[in-house]
N, C-alpha and C positions, 0 to 999 in steps of 0.2 A: 348306146349310141356309138357311131363309128369314130375312129380316131379323127377323121377329118372334120366331122361336125362338132366334136368337142373342142378341137384345137382352135376353131374360129370363135367359139363362145368364150366369154371372160367371166369369171366370178364377180359378183357385185363388190363394190369396195368394202373393205373390212368394216363391219358394223352397219352397213346400208339397210339390211332388212332384219336388223337384230332386235333382241329383247332389251335394249337399253332404256327405253322410256318406261317408267314405272306403270303408267296407265295403259300401255300398249299390250301387256301381257308377256308371257314367256314362250319362245319358240324352242322346242326340243329337237335335238338331233339324235335319232336312233341309229347308233353305230352298229353295223352288221357284218357278216361274213358273206362273200360273194363267190366262193369257189370251194368245192368239196375237196379238191385235190391239193390244197395248200397245207403245208406243214404247220405245226403249232406256232413257231416263231413268225412265219409269213402271216398267219392269221392275226397275231398280235400286232405286227407291223402295220397291217391294213387298218386295224382298229386305231392305233396311235395316230395314223394320218387323218383319220376321221375326227379324232379329238382335236388335233391341230386345227383342222377345218372349223370345228365348232368353236374353239377359242377365237379364231381369227374373225368369226362372224357373230360372236357373242351368243351362241346358242347353248342351251343347257344340255349336256350330254347324258345319254343313257346307252350302255352297251348291251346288245342282246345277240348272243350266239346260241340260238335255239336248235331244236332238232333238225330243222331243215335250213339249207342255204337260202339266203334272201336273194333270189334271182328268178327271172321268168322261167317257166317250166321247160320251154324248148332249148335253153342254154346247155351246152355240153357239160358245164361245171356244176349243174344243178344236182341236188341230191341230199343225202343225209349228212349232217355235220359230223365228221369223223371222230370228235372228241366228246360227243354227246353221250350221256348215260342217264336215263330216267332215275336211276338209283341215287344220283347226286343232285338232281333238281332239273328245272327247265332251261337254265341259262349256263352254258359252258364258262362264260366270263366269271360268274360268281363262284365256280369251283376254285378259282385261283386268285381273283382279284376283288376288291371292293369297287362299287360304282364310283365313277369320278364326279357325278353330279348328285342333286338331291331329288330329282323326279323319279317317280316309280310308276310303272304301267298302271292305268286305271285312275290315277290322280288327276284331278282337274285344276290343281293349284300346285305351285312350287314356291315355298317360302312365303305364302300368303298371296302370291300373284297368280292370276289365271293363266292357264295353259292356252295359248292361241293356236299353235300348230305343233304337230309332230311330223318331222321331216326325215327323209333319208337322202343320202348322196351316194352315187356309185363309187365304191372304193377305187375301182379301176380308173375312173376319171380323174382321180387325184394324182395319178401318175402321168396321165397324158397331158394335162394342162401344165405347161413348163413353168409358169410364174407362181405356181402354188408350192410353198415349202413342203418338203418331204422328209420322212424318216425311212431309211432303208437299212435292211439287215445285210446287205451285200454292197460291195464297192464297185462302182461303174468307173466314173472319171472323177478327177478332183483330188485324188491321193488321200494322204493321211489327214490333212487339214479338213477336207470335206467329210471324211468318215467320222472325225471327232466332233464336228458340228452336228452331224446327224445323230450321233450317239448322245450328246448332251441334250439335244432336243427331245429324244426318246426318254431320257432320264428325267427331264423336266416334266413331261407328260405322265410319267409313272410316279410323279411326286417323290423322286429320290427313293423309290421303293416302298412308300407308304401305301400304295394301292395294292400291293402284294399282301395276301392274307398272312397273318402271323404264323399259322401252322405250316404254310408253304415255306416260309423263311426258316422255320426251325428245322424242317426236313433237309433243306439245302445246307444249312449250317452243319448238320450231322454228317452229311456226305463230305463237305469240303474240309471240315475239321479233321476227319480221318485222313483225307488226302494230304492235307497240309502237315500232319503229324509224321508222315512217312520219312 
């Protein structure tokens, strides 16, 4: 969608089309990557913004960063996911992080509730719509207070690091422990 068309559209009120009613079923948000040229942290930032959107709309999140970018074929950012390696599995997210939700592809229930829909949202649209909270790895305006707010939001959605796989934390500790010991 163009910036003009997205900026005129407003997200439904938080929870409006959500999975809150027990008998309504579960709506799943499939968080994806939308550009092959993004660096690792930009890709994670875009996923975090989709997780924020899922929480705001009470959607069950599942992150899938597969071998191909999730975008229409004619898009210039379409192509192979740069961090994908079949040697490590089908989902780049799973190389480094645990899934933030309980749904798994192919399952028609989540915690005993039927899956009603599996949805996607354009990660780019989450930056265009100004009233949508965002996580950013760079600082535009707002100074230190804004940066700290965005950082604490990102930390909350990474569950204070508990979504990071333990073996990744151990490798980071080895690197930083050596650096701190200098």
